C-alpha positions as CSV (number, residue, x, y, z in Angstrom):
1,M,134.8,95.3,186.4
2,R,134.6,92.1,184.6
3,A,135.4,88.8,185.9
4,P,138.1,86.9,184.5
5,L,137.1,84.0,182.1
6,V,137.3,80.6,183.2
7,S,138.9,78.4,180.8
8,L,137.4,75.0,179.6
9,V,140.0,73.2,180.2
10,A,140.7,74.2,183.9
11,L,136.8,73.9,184.4
12,A,137.0,70.2,183.0
13,A,139.8,69.6,185.2
14,S,138.0,70.8,188.1
15,P,137.5,68.1,191.2
16,L,134.2,70.4,192.0
17,V,132.9,69.2,188.3
18,L,134.8,65.9,188.0
19,A,132.9,64.9,191.4
20,A,129.9,62.7,190.9
21,Q,127.6,60.9,192.8
22,P,127.7,57.0,192.7
23,A,124.9,55.3,190.8
24,T,123.1,52.9,192.9
25,P,123.8,50.1,191.0
26,K,120.7,48.2,190.1
27,A,120.1,44.3,190.7
28,A,121.0,42.0,187.7
29,S,118.0,39.5,186.8
30,S,118.7,35.9,186.5
31,T,116.2,35.1,184.4
32,P,115.8,36.4,180.7
33,P,112.2,38.1,179.9
34,T,109.5,35.8,179.0
35,L,108.1,36.5,175.4
36,S,104.6,37.1,175.4
37,A,102.4,36.1,172.8
38,P,101.8,38.2,169.7
39,K,99.5,40.5,169.5
40,P,97.0,40.2,166.4
41,L,98.3,42.1,163.4
42,T,96.3,44.4,161.0
43,L,97.8,45.1,158.0
44,P,96.8,48.3,155.8
45,T,94.4,47.6,153.1
46,M,95.8,46.6,149.6
47,I,94.1,47.7,146.4
48,E,95.0,46.5,143.3
49,R,94.6,48.4,139.5
50,R,95.7,47.6,136.2
51,L,96.6,50.0,133.5
52,P,94.9,49.4,130.1
53,N,98.8,48.9,129.1
54,G,99.1,45.9,131.4
55,L,100.8,47.3,134.2
56,R,100.1,46.1,137.6
57,L,99.2,49.1,140.4
58,V,99.1,48.1,144.2
59,V,98.0,50.9,146.4
60,V,98.6,51.2,150.6
61,E,96.6,54.3,151.6
62,Q,98.7,55.4,155.0
63,R,97.7,59.0,155.9
64,E,99.6,59.9,158.6
65,L,102.5,61.3,157.0
66,P,102.9,63.7,154.0
67,V,105.1,60.9,152.5
68,V,104.9,58.4,150.0
69,D,107.0,55.9,148.5
70,A,107.1,53.4,145.0
71,Q,108.5,50.5,143.7
72,L,108.5,49.5,140.2
73,V,109.2,46.5,140.0
74,I,110.4,44.7,136.8
75,N,109.7,40.9,136.8
76,T,112.7,40.5,135.0
77,G,116.7,40.5,136.4
78,S,120.0,38.7,135.2
79,V,118.6,35.5,134.9
80,A,117.7,36.9,131.7
81,D,121.4,37.4,131.0
82,P,122.1,36.3,127.6
83,T,124.8,33.8,127.1
84,G,127.9,36.0,127.1
85,K,125.9,39.0,128.7
86,D,126.5,38.1,132.1
87,G,126.0,41.3,134.7
88,L,123.9,42.9,131.5
89,A,120.8,43.5,133.7
90,T,122.4,44.8,136.7
91,L,124.8,47.3,134.4
92,T,121.2,48.4,132.7
93,A,119.7,49.1,135.9
94,N,122.7,51.0,137.0
95,M,122.5,52.9,133.6
96,L,118.8,54.1,134.2
97,D,119.4,57.7,136.3
98,E,122.9,58.2,134.5
99,G,120.6,60.4,132.2
100,A,117.0,60.0,131.3
101,G,114.6,62.9,129.1
102,S,116.2,65.9,128.6
103,R,118.7,65.6,131.6
104,D,122.0,63.9,131.9
105,A,123.7,62.5,134.8
106,L,124.0,65.9,136.2
107,A,120.7,67.0,135.8
108,L,119.1,64.2,137.2
109,A,121.1,64.4,140.2
110,E,120.1,68.0,140.2
111,E,116.5,67.8,139.9
112,I,116.9,65.0,142.7
113,A,118.1,67.3,145.2
114,Y,115.7,70.1,144.0
115,L,112.4,68.1,144.7
116,A,114.4,66.2,148.4
117,I,113.5,62.7,147.0
118,R,115.4,59.6,146.9
119,L,115.4,57.8,143.9
120,S,117.5,54.4,143.2
121,T,117.7,51.7,140.8
122,G,118.9,47.9,141.4
123,A,118.6,44.8,139.7
124,S,119.2,41.2,141.3
125,L,118.7,37.3,139.6
126,E,114.8,37.8,139.0
127,Q,114.1,41.0,139.4
128,S,114.6,44.7,138.6
129,T,113.5,47.8,140.3
130,V,113.2,51.6,140.6
131,A,112.5,52.8,144.1
132,L,111.5,56.7,144.7
133,H,110.4,58.1,148.4
134,S,109.0,61.8,148.1
135,T,106.9,64.0,150.0
136,R,103.0,64.8,149.4
137,S,103.5,67.8,148.3
138,T,106.6,66.9,145.4
139,L,104.9,63.7,144.6
140,D,103.9,64.7,141.1
141,G,107.3,65.8,139.9
142,A,108.9,62.8,141.4
143,M,106.6,60.5,139.5
144,Q,107.3,62.2,136.4
145,L,111.2,61.7,137.2
146,M,110.6,58.0,137.9
147,A,109.0,58.1,134.4
148,D,111.6,59.3,133.0
149,V,114.2,57.2,134.3
150,V,112.3,54.1,133.2
151,L,110.3,55.1,130.0
152,R,113.3,57.7,128.7
153,P,116.9,56.6,129.8
154,T,119.6,57.9,127.5
155,F,122.0,55.7,128.4
156,P,125.0,58.4,127.9
157,E,128.0,56.6,126.1
158,K,130.6,58.5,128.7
159,E,128.4,57.1,131.4
160,F,128.4,53.7,130.1
161,T,132.0,53.3,129.9
162,R,132.4,55.0,133.5
163,L,130.0,52.1,135.1
164,R,131.6,49.3,133.0
165,S,135.5,50.2,134.3
166,E,133.6,50.3,137.7
167,R,132.6,46.9,137.1
168,L,135.3,46.1,135.8
169,T,137.5,47.1,139.0
170,A,134.9,45.6,141.3
171,L,135.5,42.7,140.0
172,L,138.8,42.9,140.6
173,Q,139.0,43.6,143.7
174,E,136.2,40.6,144.2
175,Q,139.0,38.1,143.9
176,D,141.1,39.5,146.7
177,R,138.1,39.0,149.4
178,G,137.4,36.0,150.7
179,P,133.4,36.1,151.7
180,A,133.4,37.1,147.8
181,M,135.3,34.7,146.6
182,A,133.3,32.2,148.9
183,D,130.1,33.2,147.8
184,R,130.8,33.0,143.8
185,A,132.6,29.6,144.1
186,F,129.4,27.8,145.9
187,A,127.3,29.1,143.8
188,A,129.4,27.6,140.9
189,I,130.0,24.4,142.6
190,V,126.1,23.7,143.8
191,Y,124.4,25.0,140.2
192,G,127.2,24.4,137.5
193,E,127.9,28.1,135.5
194,S,125.3,27.0,133.2
195,H,122.9,27.3,135.4
196,P,121.4,31.1,135.7
197,Y,121.9,30.6,139.8
198,G,125.6,29.4,139.5
199,R,126.3,32.9,138.1
200,S,126.8,35.8,139.8
201,S,125.0,39.3,138.6
202,A,127.6,41.3,138.6
203,G,129.1,39.1,135.6
204,V,132.9,38.0,134.9
205,R,135.2,40.4,133.1
206,S,135.0,38.2,129.6
207,S,131.7,39.0,129.6
208,V,131.7,43.0,131.1
209,E,134.4,44.0,129.1
210,T,132.6,42.7,125.9
211,M,129.2,44.6,126.5
212,S,128.2,47.6,124.6
213,R,125.8,50.7,125.2
214,A,123.8,49.1,122.9
215,D,123.6,45.2,124.4
216,V,122.4,47.3,127.3
217,Q,119.5,49.4,125.1
218,S,118.5,45.7,123.7
219,F,118.1,44.4,127.7
220,W,115.6,47.8,128.7
221,K,113.9,47.6,125.0
222,S,113.2,43.8,125.9
223,W,112.2,43.6,129.3
224,Y,111.3,46.8,130.7
225,R,107.6,46.9,129.8
226,P,104.3,47.7,131.7
227,N,102.8,44.1,130.7
228,N,106.3,43.0,132.3
229,A,106.0,45.1,135.6
230,T,103.9,46.3,138.6
231,L,104.0,49.6,140.7
232,V,103.4,49.9,144.6
233,L,102.2,53.1,145.9
234,V,102.5,53.5,149.5
235,G,101.9,56.6,151.7
236,D,99.4,59.7,151.3
237,V,97.6,59.0,148.5
238,T,94.3,57.5,147.6
239,V,93.5,54.8,145.3
240,A,92.1,57.1,143.0
241,E,94.9,59.6,142.9
242,A,96.9,57.0,143.1
243,V,95.6,55.5,139.3
244,T,95.5,59.1,138.1
245,L,99.7,59.3,139.1
246,A,100.5,56.3,137.4
247,T,98.1,56.9,134.1
248,R,99.9,60.3,133.8
249,A,103.2,59.2,134.4
250,F,103.4,55.5,132.9
251,G,99.9,55.3,130.9
252,G,102.1,56.1,127.8
253,W,104.4,52.9,128.0
254,E,104.1,50.6,125.4
255,R,103.3,47.2,125.7
256,A,105.0,44.4,124.2
257,V,105.9,40.6,123.6
258,L,108.3,39.4,126.3
259,P,111.4,37.4,125.1
260,A,111.2,33.7,126.2
261,V,113.6,33.3,128.4
262,P,115.2,29.6,128.5
263,A,114.4,27.1,130.6
264,A,116.9,26.6,133.6
265,R,117.8,22.9,133.7
266,V,117.3,21.2,136.8
267,A,120.2,21.2,139.1
268,A,121.6,17.8,140.4
269,K,122.0,17.8,144.4
270,N,125.2,16.3,145.6
271,A,124.8,12.5,146.3
272,T,128.2,12.7,149.0
273,T,130.0,15.5,150.9
274,A,133.1,17.7,149.5
275,I,135.3,20.2,151.0
276,H,136.1,23.0,148.1
277,I,139.2,25.1,149.2
278,V,139.9,28.4,147.3
279,D,143.2,29.5,147.7
280,K,143.9,32.7,149.5
281,P,147.1,32.7,150.2
282,K,148.0,34.4,153.9
283,A,144.3,35.3,154.3
284,A,144.0,35.2,158.4
285,Q,140.2,34.1,157.9
286,S,138.8,31.3,156.8
287,S,135.2,32.3,154.8
288,F,132.7,29.1,154.9
289,R,129.5,28.3,152.7
290,L,128.1,24.9,153.8
291,G,125.2,23.9,152.0
292,G,123.3,22.5,148.5
293,I,120.0,23.1,147.0
294,G,117.2,24.6,149.0
295,A,113.3,25.1,148.1
296,A,111.8,27.3,145.4
297,R,109.6,30.5,147.4
298,S,106.7,28.3,146.3
299,T,107.5,25.8,148.6
300,A,104.5,24.3,150.7
301,D,107.3,24.1,153.6
302,Y,107.9,27.8,153.7
303,Y,106.7,28.0,157.2
304,P,108.7,25.0,158.8
305,L,111.8,26.3,156.7
306,M,111.9,29.7,158.6
307,V,111.4,28.1,161.9
308,M,113.8,25.5,161.4
309,N,116.2,27.6,159.7
310,T,115.8,30.2,162.5
311,A,116.7,27.9,165.2
312,L,120.1,26.8,163.4
313,G,121.3,30.1,162.0
314,G,118.7,32.8,161.6
315,S,119.0,34.9,164.6
316,F,121.9,36.3,166.8
317,T,120.4,33.9,169.7
318,S,120.5,30.9,166.8
319,R,122.9,27.3,166.9
320,L,125.3,28.0,165.2
321,N,126.1,31.9,166.3
322,N,126.0,30.4,170.2
323,T,128.3,27.6,169.1
324,L,130.7,29.5,166.6
325,R,130.8,32.8,168.2
326,E,129.6,32.8,172.0
327,V,131.1,29.2,173.3
328,K,134.4,29.2,170.8
329,A,134.9,32.4,170.2
330,Y,135.9,31.6,166.4
331,T,133.7,34.3,164.6
332,Y,132.3,37.7,164.7
333,G,129.0,35.7,164.1
334,A,127.8,32.3,161.9
335,G,124.2,31.7,160.3
336,S,122.5,30.0,157.8
337,S,119.7,31.6,154.9
338,F,117.4,29.5,152.5
339,S,117.9,32.2,149.2
340,L,113.9,31.1,148.2
341,R,113.8,31.7,144.4
342,R,111.7,31.2,142.0
343,N,113.1,27.9,141.1
344,A,114.9,26.3,143.9
345,G,117.5,28.2,145.3
346,P,120.4,27.6,147.6
347,F,120.6,26.6,151.4
348,T,123.7,28.0,152.5
349,A,125.3,27.9,156.5
350,R,128.1,30.4,156.5
351,A,131.0,31.9,159.0
352,E,134.2,34.1,158.5
353,V,136.5,32.1,161.0
354,V,139.9,32.8,161.9
355,S,142.3,31.2,159.9
356,A,143.8,28.7,162.4
357,K,140.3,27.1,163.8
358,T,139.4,26.4,160.4
359,D,139.1,22.5,161.1
360,S,137.6,23.1,164.6
361,A,135.0,25.3,163.0
362,L,134.1,22.2,160.2
363,I,133.7,20.1,163.0
364,E,131.4,22.4,165.1
365,F,129.2,23.1,161.5
366,M,128.8,19.4,160.9
367,K,127.8,19.4,164.9
368,E,124.8,21.7,164.5
369,L,123.8,20.6,161.4
370,N,123.1,17.1,162.6
371,G,122.1,18.2,165.5
372,I,118.9,20.1,163.8
373,R,118.0,17.1,162.2
374,K,116.8,15.8,165.9
375,P,113.8,17.1,167.1
376,L,113.6,20.5,168.7
377,P,112.8,20.8,172.4
378,P,109.4,22.4,172.9
379,S,111.0,25.4,174.9
380,E,113.0,25.9,171.6
381,L,110.5,25.6,169.3
382,A,108.4,28.0,171.1
383,K,111.0,30.6,171.4
384,V,111.7,30.8,167.8
385,K,108.0,31.0,166.6
386,R,107.5,33.7,169.1
387,Y,110.6,35.5,167.8
388,L,109.7,35.3,164.1
389,Q,105.9,36.4,165.3
390,L,106.9,39.5,167.4
391,G,109.5,40.8,165.3
392,Y,107.4,40.7,162.1
393,A,105.4,43.6,162.3
394,D,108.8,45.7,162.5
395,G,108.8,44.9,158.6
396,F,105.9,47.4,158.3
397,E,107.1,50.0,160.1
398,S,107.1,52.4,157.2
399,T,106.1,53.1,153.9
400,S,108.9,52.1,152.6
401,D,108.8,49.0,154.4
402,I,105.2,48.0,153.0
403,A,106.5,49.1,149.7
404,S,109.4,46.5,150.3
405,Q,107.1,43.7,151.2
406,I,104.6,44.3,148.4
407,A,107.3,44.7,146.0
408,N,109.2,41.6,147.6
409,L,106.0,39.0,146.2
410,V,106.3,40.2,143.3
411,P,108.6,38.1,141.4
412,Y,107.1,34.7,142.8
413,N,103.4,35.8,141.9
414,L,102.4,35.9,145.2
415,P,99.0,37.0,146.4
416,L,98.9,39.5,148.3
417,S,97.3,37.9,150.7
418,T,101.0,36.3,152.0
419,L,101.6,38.8,154.1
420,G,98.7,38.5,156.1
421,A,99.1,35.0,156.6
422,F,102.8,34.9,158.1
423,N,102.0,34.7,161.9
424,A,99.5,32.0,161.5
425,G,101.9,30.2,159.4
426,I,104.5,30.2,161.6
427,G,101.8,29.3,164.8
428,R,100.7,26.0,163.0
429,V,104.3,24.8,162.7
430,T,105.0,21.7,164.9
431,S,108.2,19.8,166.0
432,A,107.7,17.3,163.5
433,D,107.3,19.7,160.9
434,V,110.5,21.2,162.0
435,Q,112.2,17.6,162.0
436,R,110.9,16.4,158.4
437,V,112.3,19.9,156.7
438,A,115.6,19.5,158.5
439,A,115.6,16.2,157.2
440,Q,115.1,16.9,153.8
441,Y,116.9,20.2,153.6
442,V,120.0,20.1,155.8
443,T,121.7,17.1,154.4
444,P,125.4,16.5,156.4
445,G,125.8,13.7,154.1
446,A,125.7,15.5,150.6
447,L,127.4,18.4,151.5
448,T,128.8,21.1,149.3
449,I,131.4,22.7,151.3
450,V,133.4,26.0,150.3
451,I,136.3,27.8,152.2
452,A,138.0,30.1,150.9
453,G,141.1,30.4,152.9
454,D,145.3,30.2,152.8
455,R,145.5,26.5,151.5
456,A,148.6,26.3,152.9
457,S,148.0,26.6,156.6
458,I,144.2,24.5,156.7
459,E,144.5,22.1,154.1
460,P,146.5,19.6,156.4
461,A,143.7,19.9,159.5
462,L,140.9,19.7,156.9
463,K,142.3,16.5,155.8
464,A,142.9,15.1,158.7
465,T,139.3,15.5,160.2
466,K,138.1,12.8,157.4
467,I,134.8,15.0,157.1
468,A,135.2,14.9,153.6
469,P,137.6,14.6,150.3
470,V,139.2,17.7,149.8
471,D,140.2,19.4,146.7
472,V,141.1,23.0,145.3
473,R,139.0,24.9,142.9
474,D,139.3,28.6,141.8
475,I,136.7,31.1,142.3
476,Y,134.5,30.6,139.7
477,G,134.3,26.9,140.7
478,R,136.5,25.1,138.3
479,P,139.3,22.7,139.7
480,V,142.1,23.5,140.2
481,I,145.5,21.1,139.6
482,V,148.0,21.5,142.4
483,P,151.2,20.1,142.8
């Protein structure tokens, strides 16, 4: 006779099943772990080659796994958008994989799936990138597909119309998102709308509406040239194989004289601090952006800036996050950063704060921005430097990570040796260095403060702080006349 089945519900409710031996509690540690000294970091060898057409090639052999990552970096991004065509560089990059060679968008997607590869395109302010991840066995076909996307995009009218429509929808949605409103207004106020850094890579509605497929073709034809590009190959490939693959895929790419990009004017720094409200009626939170013009990536202050910013707002245990999140509970997170670009990019401190605590949060921001200008205690300096040094190796864990690290050097014409110099550079930073760069770049008396939030509820309290004059701006940083 077959034994009766026991239902899973009954079994789960059985006291025998539910009963469990209590775990022996572990004694809580009252002291945090000690940060050890960083171990020597040996980075993989990076070999440079150049094809006859001017394409720069950087190869890193990583033979542990049969995979290869490739990144093709075009040294041009939305900084080169023509007047009245803001957003063109990013739209061009987005169009590359919507049809290439003999394949339309669907056939291209099917080929990517068949080869089991990843291929992506994108652009930012100062570069455009096509990234590929492939197995060793499918690398040749994958590289040919990548070459089609870069050299032979077809820019189908149907796909262009769709992407332009999606961009317009995203721009409309941006006007109802506090963080996006604050980001756009902050850049425009700090740099001005006429400066490339004062504009968004996504463009504005008026520029996107007038954009045509011919504009995309023209941008691609002008800037996507081998003498304006670097191809990074990392993974299970020798230097000789990489040169052969690159030559087969990109050797026929024709070089050309690159257009001149008008030199951007030098943006003027603030003389005084001002608070600008971007009104988002009934917003439950206020989006803070505080800062001004910072430094270029080429600055000699790179390492002191990294240490100073990590202490201020560049890590979870930073002063800003500890005060605004852990102590005051005004936000889920607060931080700061330096956007280091070809020219001086912005320094920005930021947080999304519950609306009722907008004035209180501003007071705490100002305290921390003033506090970082004082000498760092030796223990905090040592902790921050160890944090940066011990975490640096994480950026080289995979072939994709290594390719990205190298690609990030390209727009700034930095030598490959830059990657291996990081830990030593951080190690040399002194408390005096940190205090010096804080005094130079963190200026509480000359800040741009943008707060996107419910003006009706936050403006009176912000004025009552007497920290700085308060006015109202739109999402593009333009003054708004209010009753």
